[in-house]
C-alpha positions in Angstrom: 0.0 0.0 0.0 1.2 3.5 -0.7 0.0 6.9 0.4 1.4 10.1 -1.3 4.2 8.1 -2.6 5.2 6.5 0.8 5.3 2.8 1.0 3.6 1.3 4.1 4.6 -2.2 5.4 1.8 -4.7 5.7 1.9 -5.2 9.5 -1.7 -5.3 10.3 -4.6 -2.8 10.1 -3.7 -1.2 13.5 -0.2 -0.3 12.5 -1.3 1.1 9.1 -4.0 3.3 10.8 -1.3 4.7 13.2 1.1 5.5 10.3 -1.7 7.1 8.2 -2.9 9.2 11.2 0.7 10.4 11.9 1.2 11.4 8.2 -2.1 13.3 8.2 -1.2 15.1 11.4 2.1 16.1 10.1 0.4 17.6 6.9 -2.1 19.4 8.9 0.6 21.1 11.1 2.5 22.0 8.0 -0.4 23.7 6.4 -1.2 25.6 9.7 2.4 26.9 9.9 2.1 28.1 6.2 -1.2 30.0 7.0 0.3 31.8 10.0 3.4 32.8 8.1 1.2 34.2 5.3 -0.9 36.0 7.9 2.2 37.6 9.4 3.6 38.7 6.2 0.2 40.2 5.2 -0.1 42.0 8.4 3.4 43.6 7.9 2.8 44.6 4.4 -0.7 46.0 5.1 0.8 48.6 7.4 2.1 50.4 4.4 5.5 51.7 3.8 4.5 55.4 4.6 3.9 54.2 8.2 7.0 52.3 8.6 9.1 55.3 7.5 7.7 58.1 9.6 11.0 58.5 11.3 11.4 61.3 13.9 13.0 64.5 13.2 12.8 64.3 9.4 11.3 66.8 7.0 9.6 65.6 3.8 12.0 64.8 1.0 9.4 66.0 -1.6 10.0 69.5 -0.3 13.7 69.3 -1.6 14.0 70.7 -5.0 15.2 68.4 -7.6 18.5 69.0 -9.4 17.8 68.8 -13.1 21.2 67.2 -13.5 20.2 64.3 -11.5 18.4 63.0 -14.5 20.3 62.3 -17.7 18.9 63.1 -21.1 16.9 60.5 -22.9 19.5 60.1 -25.7 22.1 59.2 -23.0 23.1 55.6 -22.5 22.4 56.0 -18.8 19.1 55.4 -17.3 17.3 57.8 -14.9 18.8 58.0 -11.5 16.5 55.5 -9.9 17.9 55.9 -6.4 17.7 59.8 -6.3 16.1 61.2 -3.2 12.4 61.7 -3.6 11.8 58.6 -5.7 12.9 55.4 -4.1 13.9 57.0 -0.7 11.1 56.9 1.7 8.8 59.8 2.4 9.2 61.4 5.7 6.3 63.9 6.6 7.3 67.1 8.2 4.2 66.6 10.6 6.2 63.8 12.3 9.2 66.1 12.9 7.1 68.9 14.3 5.0 66.6 16.6 8.0 65.7 18.7 8.4 69.2 20.1 6.5 70.0 23.1 7.3 73.6 24.3 7.2 74.1 27.9 6.2 77.4 29.5 9.7 78.1 30.7 10.9 81.6 30.6 13.7 81.6 27.9 15.0 85.0 29.1 16.2 83.6 32.4 19.5 81.8 31.8 19.3 80.0 35.1 15.7 78.8 34.8 15.5 75.0 35.3 14.4 73.2 32.1 11.0 71.6 32.5 10.9 68.3 30.6 9.0 65.1 30.5 11.3 63.1 32.6 10.2 59.7 33.5 11.8 56.6 35.0 11.6 54.1 32.2 12.1 50.3 31.7 14.7 48.6 29.7 14.9 48.8 26.0 13.0 45.8 24.6 14.8 43.4 22.3 14.1 43.6 18.6 12.7 40.8 16.7 15.1 38.2 15.1 17.2 39.9 12.4 17.0 36.7 10.3 13.4 37.0 9.0 12.3 38.6 5.7 10.8 41.5 7.3 13.7 42.2 10.0 14.9 45.5 8.4 11.3 46.9 8.4 10.8 45.8 11.9 14.0 47.4 13.0 13.1 50.7 11.4 9.8 50.6 13.3 11.7 49.8 16.5 14.0 52.8 16.1 11.1 55.2 15.3 9.3 54.1 18.4 12.5 54.5 20.6 13.3 58.0 19.2 9.8 59.3 19.6 9.5 58.0 23.2 12.7 60.1 24.1 13.1 58.2 27.4 15.5 59.6 29.9 17.0 57.1 32.2 17.6 57.9 35.8 15.5 61.1 35.5 13.9 60.1 38.9 17.4 60.2 40.5 18.8 63.5 39.5 17.7 67.1 39.1 16.2 68.2 35.8 18.5 69.8 33.2 19.2 73.5 33.8 20.9 76.1 31.6 24.0 76.0 33.8 24.4 72.3 33.2 26.0 70.8 30.2 25.0 68.1 27.7 27.5 65.5 26.5 26.6 63.9 23.2 28.5 60.9 22.3 28.5 59.4 18.7 28.9 55.6 18.8 28.9 52.8 16.4 29.5 49.3 18.0 33.0 49.5 19.6 31.9 48.1 22.9 35.2 48.1 24.6 35.9 51.8 23.8 32.5 52.8 25.1 33.1 51.1 28.4 36.4 53.0 28.9 34.6 56.4 28.1 31.9 55.6 30.6 34.3 54.5 33.3 36.2 57.8 32.9 32.9 59.8 33.0 31.7 57.8 36.1 34.8 59.1 37.9 34.1 62.7 36.9 33.1 65.0 39.8 29.8 66.7 39.1 28.7 64.3 36.5 25.3 63.8 38.3 24.3 67.2 36.8 25.1 66.2 33.2 22.5 64.9 30.5 24.4 62.2 28.6 23.1 61.6 25.1 24.3 58.6 23.2 23.6 58.7 19.5 24.0 55.3 18.0 24.2 54.4 14.3 23.8 50.6 15.1 21.2 48.8 17.1 23.3 46.4 19.2 22.1 44.8 22.2 25.4 44.8 24.0 25.9 48.5 23.4 22.3 49.2 24.5 22.8 47.4 27.8 26.0 49.2 28.5 24.0 52.6 28.1 21.2 51.2 30.2 23.6 50.3 33.0 24.7 54.0 33.4 23.5 55.0 36.9 25.7 58.1 37.5 23.7 60.7 35.4 20.7 61.3 33.2 21.2 59.4 30.0 19.2 59.4 26.7 19.9 57.0 23.7 18.9 58.0 20.3 19.3 56.2 17.1 20.3 57.5 13.7 17.4 56.4 11.5 19.3 56.3 8.2 22.1 53.8 9.1 23.5 51.2 6.9 21.9 48.7 9.3 18.4 49.7 8.3 19.2 50.6 4.7 21.7 47.8 3.9 21.1 47.7 0.0 19.5 51.0 -0.9 20.3 54.7 -0.4 21.6 56.1 1.9 23.2 52.5 2.1 25.2 51.1 -0.8 22.7 50.2 -3.7 23.6 47.3 -6.1 23.0 50.0 -8.9 25.6 52.4 -7.5 28.8 53.2 -9.4 32.0 51.3 -8.0 34.2 53.9 -6.1 37.2 53.9 -8.6 35.5 53.4 -12.0 36.0 56.6 -14.3 33.0 58.7 -15.4 32.9 57.6 -19.0 33.0 53.9 -17.8 30.3 54.7 -15.2 28.0 56.2 -17.9 28.6 53.1 -20.0 27.8 50.8 -17.1 24.4 52.7 -16.6 25.0 53.0 -12.8 22.8 55.2 -10.7 25.2 58.1 -9.7 27.3 58.1 -12.9 27.0 62.0 -13.3 28.1 62.8 -9.8 31.6 61.6 -8.8 33.6 63.7 -6.3 36.2 66.2 -7.2 38.8 63.5 -7.4 36.8 61.4 -9.8 35.6 58.7 -7.2 32.0 57.7 -6.5 30.4 57.5 -2.9 31.0 54.9 -0.4 28.1 54.5 1.9 30.1 53.4 4.8 32.2 56.6 4.5 29.4 59.1 4.0 27.3 57.7 6.8 29.6 59.3 9.6 29.1 62.9 8.2 25.3 62.2 7.9 25.2 60.8 11.4 27.1 63.8 12.9 24.9 66.4 11.2 21.7 64.6 12.1 22.5 64.3 15.8 23.6 68.0 16.1 20.3 69.0 14.5 18.4 66.6 16.7 19.9 67.6 20.0 19.4 71.3 19.5 16.1 71.4 17.4 14.2 68.2 18.0 14.4 66.9 21.6 11.7 67.9 24.0 14.3 67.9 26.9 16.4 70.7 25.0 13.4 72.9 23.8 14.4 75.7 26.1 17.9 74.7 26.9 20.4 77.5 26.3 23.5 76.0 27.8 26.4 74.2 26.1 26.6 70.9 24.2 29.9 69.1 24.2 30.7 66.6 21.3 32.5 63.4 22.2 33.1 60.1 20.4 33.2 56.5 21.9 37.0 56.4 21.9 37.6 59.4 24.1 38.7 59.3 27.7 37.8 62.2 30.1 39.8 63.7 33.0 38.2 63.6 36.5 37.7 67.4 36.4 36.1 67.4 33.0 32.8 68.7 34.1 34.2 71.1 36.6 36.5 72.7 34.0 33.9 72.7 31.2 31.6 74.9 33.3 34.4 77.3 34.1 35.5 77.3 30.5 32.0 78.3 29.4 32.0 81.0 32.1 35.4 82.4 30.8 34.2 82.4 27.3 31.1 84.4 28.3 33.0 87.0 30.4 36.3 87.4 28.5 36.0 85.9 25.1 32.7 87.0 23.9 33.6 86.8 20.2 34.6 83.1 20.5 32.1 80.8 18.8 33.2 77.5 20.4 34.9 76.2 23.4 37.4 73.1 23.4 38.4 70.8 26.1 41.0 68.9 24.1 44.1 69.5 22.0 46.4 67.1 20.2 49.5 69.3 21.0 51.7 68.4 23.7 52.0 70.9 26.6 53.1 71.0 30.3 50.0 70.1 32.2 51.2 71.6 35.5 52.1 74.9 34.0 49.0 75.3 31.9 46.3 73.4 33.8 44.2 76.6 34.4 44.9 78.4 31.2 42.6 78.8 28.2 43.7 80.3 24.9 41.7 81.9 22.0 42.4 80.5 18.6 40.9 79.9 15.2 39.0 76.7 15.0 40.9 74.0 13.0 39.3 70.6 12.2 42.7 68.9 12.7 43.3 70.3 16.1 40.0 71.3 17.8 37.6 68.6 16.9 37.8 66.6 20.2 35.6 67.5 23.0 34.4 70.9 21.7 31.2 72.7 22.7 28.8 75.1 21.3 25.6 76.9 22.5 22.4 77.4 20.5 23.4 80.8 19.2 26.6 79.3 17.5 24.4 76.4 16.2 21.9 78.8 14.6 24.8 80.5 12.8 26.2 77.2 11.6 22.8 76.0 10.6 22.4 79.1 8.4 25.2 77.8 6.4 23.7 74.4 5.8 23.8 74.7 2.0 27.5 75.0 2.1 28.1 72.3 4.8 25.9 69.8 2.9 27.5 70.4 -0.5 31.1 70.6 0.5 33.0 67.8 -1.1 34.4 66.1 2.0 33.2 63.1 3.9 34.5 64.5 7.1 32.1 66.5 9.1 34.9 68.5 10.9 36.6 69.4 7.6 33.1 70.5 6.2 32.5 72.7 9.4 36.0 74.2 9.0 35.3 75.1 5.3 32.5 77.4 6.4 34.8 80.0 7.8 36.2 80.4 4.2 32.8 80.7 2.5 29.4 81.2 4.2 30.3 82.5 7.7 32.5 85.4 6.3 35.0 84.7 9.2 36.7 81.7 10.7 35.1 80.1 13.7 37.0 81.3 16.9 37.4 78.9 19.7 38.5 79.0 23.3 40.9 76.1 23.9 42.1 74.6 27.2 45.9 74.5 27.0 46.1 71.4 29.2 43.6 68.9 27.8 40.8 67.3 29.7 40.1 64.7 27.1 42.3 62.1 25.4 41.8 60.2 22.2 42.5 56.5 22.9 41.3 55.1 19.7 43.8 53.0 17.8 41.3 51.3 15.5 38.5 52.9 13.6 37.8 54.7 10.4 41.0 56.6 10.3 43.2 54.4 12.4 44.2 50.9 11.3 46.8 49.6 13.9 47.4 45.9 14.1 46.7 45.8 17.9 43.6 47.5 19.3 44.5 47.6 23.1 41.9 50.1 24.3 42.6 49.0 27.9 46.2 49.9 27.7 45.5 53.3 26.0 42.9 54.0 28.9 45.5 53.0 31.5 48.0 55.4 30.0 45.5 58.3 29.9 44.4 57.5 33.6 47.9 57.5 34.9 48.6 60.7 33.0 45.6 62.4 34.8 46.6 60.7 38.1 50.2 62.1 37.9 48.7 65.6 37.5 46.1 65.2 40.2 47.5 68.2 42.2 46.8 70.4 39.1 43.3 69.3 38.5 40.1 71.2 39.5 41.4 74.7 39.3 39.3 77.2 41.2 39.2 79.6 38.1 40.6 79.8 34.6 42.9 82.4 33.2 42.7 83.7 29.7 46.2 83.1 28.1 47.7 84.9 25.0 46.0 83.9 21.7 47.4 81.1 19.8 48.3 81.7 16.2 45.4 83.2 14.3 46.7 82.5 10.9 45.0 79.1 10.5 45.3 77.9 6.9 42.4 76.6 4.7 42.2 72.8 4.7 42.2 70.8 1.5 39.1 68.7 1.0 39.3 65.0 0.9 36.3 64.4 -1.4 33.9 61.5 -1.0 30.7 63.8 -1.1 30.0 64.5 -4.7 26.6 62.6 -4.9 23.7 65.0 -5.0 21.6 62.4 -3.1 23.9 62.9 -0.1 23.6 66.7 -0.3 19.7 66.5 -0.3 19.6 64.0 2.6 21.9 66.3 4.5 19.7 69.2 4.0 16.6 67.3 4.9 17.8 67.0 8.5 17.5 70.7 9.0 14.4 72.5 10.4 14.2 76.2 9.6 
């Protein structure tokens, strides 16, 4: 006897009945699983793409004017630019951006007024669904939207609300777990850290990183997620699309290949690399977000300091940062920025309480610098220049504004004895064979310990200005694609 092509041995009617019953039960379970899977897929697709992509803090791409050069003439061998912003890139309604702002009744004219924000004690971040399913990227995008909209501030019930005399530390992170641990260890040891709001801006949803952030118990902390990362756009713009031109192909060959961005190489003849452009996009998104789109900063007029995950802070970082801001306001009112770190070697003991005015230089002053809302609004006014400047580095792009849009170079007040050390030996710009972050942190810690007698100065003194003849920096390229320009501009709220 056979059933569905399966031969059954003749061992009596009872045995055959059991075998047939088992086979039928297996078929029934298999059909049920298929029905449930189809139902789940349908429920996801029925939500609609426009719902999945209402990411926070994003204006509508269809408001961005199209560049006529984005499309190639009909008689060209190159097809229309299929991945240009506004066509295949998701739509982000401006309404979503504006709905995140909840203005409080705080009097903005009082610099010492405590900022009133919706601080709540919050639970742990939930785990995302499995990243192995067919809809995993869509589910992750939804998750990031939810987390950003909630704007949950951890430890808000333990520490006082943010005030204008406090500072914000915003850290841009990827997934270098060991470096982030070292940074947070140094921050934990900083006196006055309980008055800080720590904002961690992540471009990768990674459970281990998230758990480290959640474990912070020494200050208020908010984690935000860059919503255009390569993790959630793995094979389409702003990630690397299969139809994008290879980096090193020449323009003529690119046109012949019919690749998407053939008309837009950078000034060195190279085409975009998503993993490179993502860093500048993330930096620009986070600075727009922290000043213009968080509820907690709606009425904040204090200083925001910019850090990265491979930085290490001195025990008196918060103490000195507040005094540096005060010195800037009192004696260097034409300074645009303050800077807690420098790559130049100096005598810590002799210069521990000195700060010197200088022209901001991307190669010297990009570590631990701070700005207030006034300076940010000035920089934001130059968004067209920043977003079109052909350099994948955010700091080189910022530096370029002094030669173009601003009409003057940015001026910065720099601590001559640094309170922040760069310990990263591996990353985008560093490719050492050994990445011993623990050893680098130990060296930094011992350096501060050896100068402990010169930490925590009661006041700071304004030293003689450093050389004011800062030269213009040559661009590095990597930012010629008009899609990157348009996405960059879309982060700005006017």
